[in-house]
mmCIF file of the C-alpha atoms, coordinates in Angstrom:
data_MODEL
# 
_entry.id   MODEL 
# 
loop_
_atom_site.group_PDB 
_atom_site.id 
_atom_site.type_symbol 
_atom_site.label_atom_id 
_atom_site.label_alt_id 
_atom_site.label_comp_id 
_atom_site.label_asym_id 
_atom_site.label_entity_id 
_atom_site.label_seq_id 
_atom_site.pdbx_PDB_ins_code 
_atom_site.Cartn_x 
_atom_site.Cartn_y 
_atom_site.Cartn_z 
_atom_site.occupancy 
_atom_site.B_iso_or_equiv 
_atom_site.pdbx_formal_charge 
_atom_site.auth_seq_id 
_atom_site.auth_comp_id 
_atom_site.auth_asym_id 
_atom_site.auth_atom_id 
_atom_site.pdbx_PDB_model_num 
ATOM 1  C CA . MET A 1 1  ? -6.231 68.615 19.069 1.00 0.00 ? 1  MET A CA 1 
ATOM 2  C CA . ARG A 1 2  ? -5.180 65.982 21.530 1.00 0.00 ? 2  ARG A CA 1 
ATOM 3  C CA . VAL A 1 3  ? -1.970 65.986 23.621 1.00 0.00 ? 3  VAL A CA 1 
ATOM 4  C CA . GLN A 1 4  ? -0.516 63.507 26.072 1.00 0.00 ? 4  GLN A CA 1 
ATOM 5  C CA . VAL A 1 5  ? 0.491  64.938 29.459 1.00 0.00 ? 5  VAL A CA 1 
ATOM 6  C CA . ARG A 1 6  ? 2.512  63.534 32.307 1.00 0.00 ? 6  ARG A CA 1 
ATOM 7  C CA . LEU A 1 7  ? 2.385  65.387 35.623 1.00 0.00 ? 7  LEU A CA 1 
ATOM 8  C CA . ALA A 1 8  ? 5.319  64.905 38.045 1.00 0.00 ? 8  ALA A CA 1 
ATOM 9  C CA . GLY A 1 9  ? 5.530  65.446 41.766 1.00 0.00 ? 9  GLY A CA 1 
ATOM 10 C CA . HIS A 1 10 ? 2.734  67.404 43.456 1.00 0.00 ? 10 HIS A CA 1 
ATOM 11 C CA . LEU A 1 11 ? 1.288  68.511 40.111 1.00 0.00 ? 11 LEU A CA 1 
ATOM 12 C CA . SER A 1 12 ? -0.708 65.291 39.993 1.00 0.00 ? 12 SER A CA 1 
ATOM 13 C CA . ARG A 1 13 ? -2.470 66.067 43.243 1.00 0.00 ? 13 ARG A CA 1 
ATOM 14 C CA . ASP A 1 14 ? -5.758 67.923 43.650 1.00 0.00 ? 14 ASP A CA 1 
ATOM 15 C CA . GLY A 1 15 ? -7.637 65.257 41.716 1.00 0.00 ? 15 GLY A CA 1 
ATOM 16 C CA . ARG A 1 16 ? -5.401 65.397 38.677 1.00 0.00 ? 16 ARG A CA 1 
ATOM 17 C CA . SER A 1 17 ? -4.262 62.127 37.236 1.00 0.00 ? 17 SER A CA 1 
ATOM 18 C CA . ARG A 1 18 ? -0.522 61.525 36.672 1.00 0.00 ? 18 ARG A CA 1 
ATOM 19 C CA . ASN A 1 19 ? -1.050 60.714 32.970 1.00 0.00 ? 19 ASN A CA 1 
ATOM 20 C CA . VAL A 1 20 ? -3.791 62.485 31.054 1.00 0.00 ? 20 VAL A CA 1 
ATOM 21 C CA . THR A 1 21 ? -4.952 63.172 27.526 1.00 0.00 ? 21 THR A CA 1 
ATOM 22 C CA . VAL A 1 22 ? -6.071 66.725 27.030 1.00 0.00 ? 22 VAL A CA 1 
ATOM 23 C CA . GLU A 1 23 ? -7.940 68.401 24.177 1.00 0.00 ? 23 GLU A CA 1 
ATOM 24 C CA . VAL A 1 24 ? -6.576 71.883 23.318 1.00 0.00 ? 24 VAL A CA 1 
ATOM 25 C CA . ASP A 1 25 ? -7.281 74.331 20.509 1.00 0.00 ? 25 ASP A CA 1 
ATOM 26 C CA . SER A 1 26 ? -5.098 74.397 17.407 1.00 0.00 ? 26 SER A CA 1 
ATOM 27 C CA . GLY A 1 27 ? -2.312 76.871 17.969 1.00 0.00 ? 27 GLY A CA 1 
ATOM 28 C CA . ALA A 1 28 ? -2.275 76.275 21.723 1.00 0.00 ? 28 ALA A CA 1 
ATOM 29 C CA . THR A 1 29 ? 0.960  76.705 23.723 1.00 0.00 ? 29 THR A CA 1 
ATOM 30 C CA . VAL A 1 30 ? 2.303  74.950 26.797 1.00 0.00 ? 30 VAL A CA 1 
ATOM 31 C CA . ALA A 1 31 ? 1.047  77.919 28.821 1.00 0.00 ? 31 ALA A CA 1 
ATOM 32 C CA . ASP A 1 32 ? -2.481 77.349 27.429 1.00 0.00 ? 32 ASP A CA 1 
ATOM 33 C CA . LEU A 1 33 ? -2.224 73.666 28.378 1.00 0.00 ? 33 LEU A CA 1 
ATOM 34 C CA . ILE A 1 34 ? -1.144 74.507 31.923 1.00 0.00 ? 34 ILE A CA 1 
ATOM 35 C CA . ALA A 1 35 ? -4.122 76.872 32.235 1.00 0.00 ? 35 ALA A CA 1 
ATOM 36 C CA . THR A 1 36 ? -6.463 74.226 30.873 1.00 0.00 ? 36 THR A CA 1 
ATOM 37 C CA . LEU A 1 37 ? -5.223 71.818 33.517 1.00 0.00 ? 37 LEU A CA 1 
ATOM 38 C CA . GLY A 1 38 ? -5.942 74.393 36.215 1.00 0.00 ? 38 GLY A CA 1 
ATOM 39 C CA . ILE A 1 39 ? -2.337 74.492 37.402 1.00 0.00 ? 39 ILE A CA 1 
ATOM 40 C CA . PRO A 1 40 ? -0.943 77.919 38.403 1.00 0.00 ? 40 PRO A CA 1 
ATOM 41 C CA . SER A 1 41 ? 1.900  78.650 36.004 1.00 0.00 ? 41 SER A CA 1 
ATOM 42 C CA . GLY A 1 42 ? 4.309  79.367 38.842 1.00 0.00 ? 42 GLY A CA 1 
ATOM 43 C CA . GLU A 1 43 ? 3.935  75.724 40.020 1.00 0.00 ? 43 GLU A CA 1 
ATOM 44 C CA . VAL A 1 44 ? 5.511  74.436 36.779 1.00 0.00 ? 44 VAL A CA 1 
ATOM 45 C CA . GLY A 1 45 ? 9.302  74.643 36.657 1.00 0.00 ? 45 GLY A CA 1 
ATOM 46 C CA . THR A 1 46 ? 10.518 72.371 33.868 1.00 0.00 ? 46 THR A CA 1 
ATOM 47 C CA . VAL A 1 47 ? 8.691  71.434 30.713 1.00 0.00 ? 47 VAL A CA 1 
ATOM 48 C CA . TYR A 1 48 ? 9.620  68.697 28.207 1.00 0.00 ? 48 TYR A CA 1 
ATOM 49 C CA . LEU A 1 49 ? 7.815  68.725 24.847 1.00 0.00 ? 49 LEU A CA 1 
ATOM 50 C CA . ASP A 1 50 ? 8.323  65.593 22.807 1.00 0.00 ? 50 ASP A CA 1 
ATOM 51 C CA . GLY A 1 51 ? 11.424 64.718 24.883 1.00 0.00 ? 51 GLY A CA 1 
ATOM 52 C CA . LYS A 1 52 ? 13.128 68.099 24.615 1.00 0.00 ? 52 LYS A CA 1 
ATOM 53 C CA . GLY A 1 53 ? 13.232 70.998 27.060 1.00 0.00 ? 53 GLY A CA 1 
ATOM 54 C CA . ALA A 1 54 ? 10.659 73.690 26.200 1.00 0.00 ? 54 ALA A CA 1 
ATOM 55 C CA . PHE A 1 55 ? 9.417  77.050 27.345 1.00 0.00 ? 55 PHE A CA 1 
ATOM 56 C CA . HIS A 1 56 ? 5.805  77.913 28.272 1.00 0.00 ? 56 HIS A CA 1 
ATOM 57 C CA . ASN A 1 57 ? 5.378  79.729 24.905 1.00 0.00 ? 57 ASN A CA 1 
ATOM 58 C CA . ALA A 1 58 ? 6.174  76.627 22.855 1.00 0.00 ? 58 ALA A CA 1 
ATOM 59 C CA . PHE A 1 59 ? 3.439  75.593 20.435 1.00 0.00 ? 59 PHE A CA 1 
ATOM 60 C CA . LEU A 1 60 ? 1.755  72.200 20.776 1.00 0.00 ? 60 LEU A CA 1 
ATOM 61 C CA . HIS A 1 61 ? 0.788  69.916 17.883 1.00 0.00 ? 61 HIS A CA 1 
ATOM 62 C CA . GLU A 1 62 ? -1.492 66.905 17.520 1.00 0.00 ? 62 GLU A CA 1 
ATOM 63 C CA . ASP A 1 63 ? -0.178 64.022 19.699 1.00 0.00 ? 63 ASP A CA 1 
ATOM 64 C CA . SER A 1 64 ? 2.407  66.148 21.481 1.00 0.00 ? 64 SER A CA 1 
ATOM 65 C CA . ARG A 1 65 ? 3.917  64.497 24.585 1.00 0.00 ? 65 ARG A CA 1 
ATOM 66 C CA . VAL A 1 66 ? 4.267  67.007 27.381 1.00 0.00 ? 66 VAL A CA 1 
ATOM 67 C CA . GLU A 1 67 ? 5.937  66.420 30.766 1.00 0.00 ? 67 GLU A CA 1 
ATOM 68 C CA . LEU A 1 68 ? 5.450  68.972 33.485 1.00 0.00 ? 68 LEU A CA 1 
ATOM 69 C CA . PHE A 1 69 ? 7.663  69.142 36.580 1.00 0.00 ? 69 PHE A CA 1 
ATOM 70 C CA . PRO A 1 70 ? 7.400  71.401 39.610 1.00 0.00 ? 70 PRO A CA 1 
ATOM 71 C CA . PRO A 1 71 ? 10.272 73.824 40.372 1.00 0.00 ? 71 PRO A CA 1 
ATOM 72 C CA . ILE A 1 72 ? 13.235 72.144 42.101 1.00 0.00 ? 72 ILE A CA 1 
ATOM 73 C CA . ALA A 1 73 ? 15.298 73.797 44.829 1.00 0.00 ? 73 ALA A CA 1 
ATOM 74 C CA . GLY A 1 74 ? 18.109 72.579 46.899 1.00 0.00 ? 74 GLY A CA 1 
ATOM 75 C CA . GLY A 1 75 ? 21.561 73.243 48.064 1.00 0.00 ? 75 GLY A CA 1 
# 
């Protein structure tokens, strides 16, 4: 199935485009998508799935919109 992905910050480096369409298997999770993109899971801090906060174990569906953000630190 096809999902739309937006990569924020440094996640779009290393030859990855900022906005991509990715094919994943039915039943795939956000974690599966992150692995398919070749991004180490520890580099992803915040996930939005169809505009709502989500965990890495959330299931994707056809035409899901996923936004991936790196961890944020500050003080």
